[in-house]
C-alpha positions in Angstrom: -16.9 8.6 5.9 -13.8 6.6 6.8 -11.8 4.0 4.9 -10.7 2.3 8.1 -11.2 2.5 11.8 -9.4 0.7 14.6 -10.2 0.5 18.3 -7.6 -0.8 20.8 -6.1 -3.0 18.0 -3.6 -5.5 19.3 -1.7 -7.7 16.9 0.8 -10.4 18.0 3.2 -12.2 15.8 4.9 -15.3 17.3 3.7 -14.2 20.7 5.2 -10.7 20.4 2.8 -7.7 20.3 3.7 -5.8 17.1 0.7 -3.5 17.7 -0.2 -2.9 21.3 -3.5 -1.0 21.3 -3.9 1.3 18.2 -7.0 3.4 18.1 -7.3 5.6 15.0 -9.3 6.1 11.8 -8.3 6.7 8.2 -10.4 9.1 6.2 -12.1 7.9 3.0 -9.9 10.1 1.0 -6.6 11.9 1.5 -3.1 11.2 2.7 -2.0 9.6 6.0 1.7 9.4 6.7 3.1 6.9 9.2 6.3 7.8 11.0 8.3 6.3 13.8 11.6 4.4 14.4 12.2 0.9 13.1 10.1 -1.6 15.0 7.5 1.0 16.0 4.7 -0.8 14.2 4.4 1.1 10.9 4.6 -2.0 8.7 2.4 -4.0 11.1 -0.3 -1.3 11.0 -0.2 -1.3 7.2 -0.4 -5.1 7.1 -3.4 -5.0 9.5 -5.2 -2.5 7.3 -4.4 -4.7 4.2 -5.9 -7.8 5.8 -2.5 -9.5 6.1 -2.5 -9.5 9.9 -5.3 -10.8 12.1 -6.4 -8.9 15.2 -5.5 -10.5 18.4 -7.6 -8.2 20.4 -9.7 -5.1 19.8 -11.8 -4.2 16.8 -11.5 -2.8 13.4 -13.0 -2.3 10.0 -11.5 -1.7 6.6 -13.6 -0.6 3.6 -16.7 -2.0 5.3 -15.1 -5.3 6.2 -15.1 -6.3 9.9 -11.6 -7.4 10.8 -12.9 -9.7 13.6 -15.9 -11.4 12.1 -15.5 -10.6 8.4 -13.4 -12.3 5.6 -10.0 -10.6 5.5 -9.6 -12.0 2.0 -12.1 -9.4 0.9 -9.9 -6.7 2.3 -6.9 -8.0 0.4 -8.9 -8.0 -2.8 -9.9 -4.3 -2.4 -6.8 -2.5 -1.2 -3.7 -1.7 -3.1 -0.5 -2.9 -1.4 3.1 -2.0 -2.0 5.4 -3.7 0.4 9.1 -4.7 0.4 8.5 -8.1 -1.0 7.6 -8.6 -4.7 4.4 -10.4 -5.7 5.3 -11.1 -9.3 6.3 -14.3 -11.1 9.8 -14.1 -12.5 9.1 -16.5 -15.3 6.4 -14.2 -16.8 7.0 -11.0 -18.7 6.0 -7.6 -17.3 2.8 -7.6 -19.3 1.9 -11.2 -18.5 2.3 -10.5 -14.8 -0.1 -7.6 -14.9 -2.5 -9.5 -17.2 -2.6 -12.5 -14.7 -3.2 -10.2 -11.8 -5.9 -8.2 -13.7 -7.8 -11.4 -14.6 -7.7 -12.6 -11.0 -9.4 -9.4 -9.8 -11.6 -8.6 -12.8 -9.7 -5.5 -13.9 -9.8 -4.6 -17.6 -6.7 -5.7 -19.6 -6.8 -2.5 -21.8 -5.5 -0.5 -18.8 -2.2 -2.4 -18.8 -0.4 -0.7 -21.6 -1.3 2.8 -20.4 -0.2 1.9 -16.9 3.2 0.7 -18.2 3.5 3.9 -20.2 2.6 5.9 -17.0 5.4 4.4 -14.9 8.0 4.4 -17.7 8.1 0.6 -18.4 6.5 0.6 -21.9 9.8 -0.5 -23.4 10.0 -3.4 -20.9 6.5 -4.7 -21.6 7.7 -8.0 -23.0 10.8 -8.3 -20.8 11.0 -11.2 -18.4 10.4 -9.9 -14.9 13.5 -11.7 -13.6 15.6 -9.3 -15.7 14.2 -6.1 -14.1 16.3 -4.1 -11.7 15.0 -3.4 -8.2 13.8 0.0 -9.3 12.0 -1.4 -12.3 10.3 -4.0 -10.2 9.2 -1.2 -7.9 7.8 0.6 -11.0 6.0 -2.6 -12.0 4.3 -2.7 -8.6 3.2 0.9 -9.1 1.8 0.0 -12.5 -0.3 -2.6 -10.8 -1.7 0.0 -8.5 -2.5 2.2 -11.5 -4.4 -0.8 -13.1 -6.2 -1.6 -9.9 -7.3 1.9 -8.9 -8.0 0.8 -5.3 -10.0 2.9 -2.9 -7.2 2.5 -0.3 -3.5 2.6 -1.1 -1.1 1.1 1.5 2.5 1.9 0.7 5.3 0.6 2.9 8.5 2.6 2.5 7.5 3.1 -1.2 10.5 5.2 -2.1 12.9 2.3 -1.6 14.9 1.4 -4.7 13.6 4.4 -6.7 15.8 7.0 -8.2 15.0 10.7 -8.3 12.8 10.2 -11.4 11.0 7.3 -9.8 10.4 9.3 -6.6 8.9 12.1 -8.6 6.7 9.5 -10.4 5.5 8.1 -7.1 4.7 11.6 -5.8 2.6 12.2 -8.9 0.8 8.9 -8.6 -0.1 9.6 -4.9 -1.4 13.0 -5.9 -3.4 11.4 -8.7 -4.9 8.9 -6.3 -5.9 11.5 -3.8 -7.3 13.6 -6.7 -9.5 10.6 -7.6 -10.9 10.5 -4.0 -8.8 7.6 -2.8 -7.2 7.2 0.6 -3.4 6.8 0.7 -1.5 5.5 3.8 2.3 5.4 3.5 5.2 4.9 5.8 8.3 7.0 5.3 11.7 7.7 7.0 12.8 10.5 4.7 11.3 13.9 4.3 8.6 14.0 1.6 8.2 16.5 -1.2 4.6 15.6 -2.0 2.4 18.3 -3.6 -0.5 17.3 -1.3 -0.5 17.7 2.4 -1.7 15.0 4.8 -2.1 13.9 8.4 0.8 12.2 10.2 0.6 9.4 12.8 3.7 8.9 14.9 4.0 5.3 16.1 6.2 4.3 19.1 6.1 0.8 20.6 3.1 -0.3 18.6 0.9 2.6 19.6 0.0 5.9 18.1 2.1 8.3 20.2 1.3 11.6 18.4 -0.8 12.9 15.5 -0.6 16.1 13.6 
């Protein structure tokens, strides 16, 4: 069983090939780490797996959705995405943001308070999101992943803006997700201290150059 598979996947953005022929698969559960220099295609691969990029050439499937002939919106609804950009409304409180997102995807609202407790934002539940620090906004994004419980987690440089405690929290959440039989794909520059081992894909020039 696989969460995703790609064959000769090419993605172009503004005429430039950000992925230039990726063939790989992501197991239905477990950890996959993306490594490579800036511009190597790590973020582009995550965005393709998240239904945010369209295939220019090649084929692929994510959680049973065909990336060529299927509806990529179905992919976006089923994966959990943590990118560099925030997806929350500054004029809503922390709880209101999670409640709005939960309603949109049919997630139970009674999971919001425990999620905020889990990520250390319980005392910010009624704080306007615009008042959160960068690290707290990152924790809010993690709380949304806890509420969603996606089958596929896509984490783009997830340790950015997190302090030591926040990094330890993220490590624990990744371990919890894998323990719950989810697949986690994350990109990272720094050495990881995760309690779970995983497979590593090394990207260079928009291709998978190595795997171990």
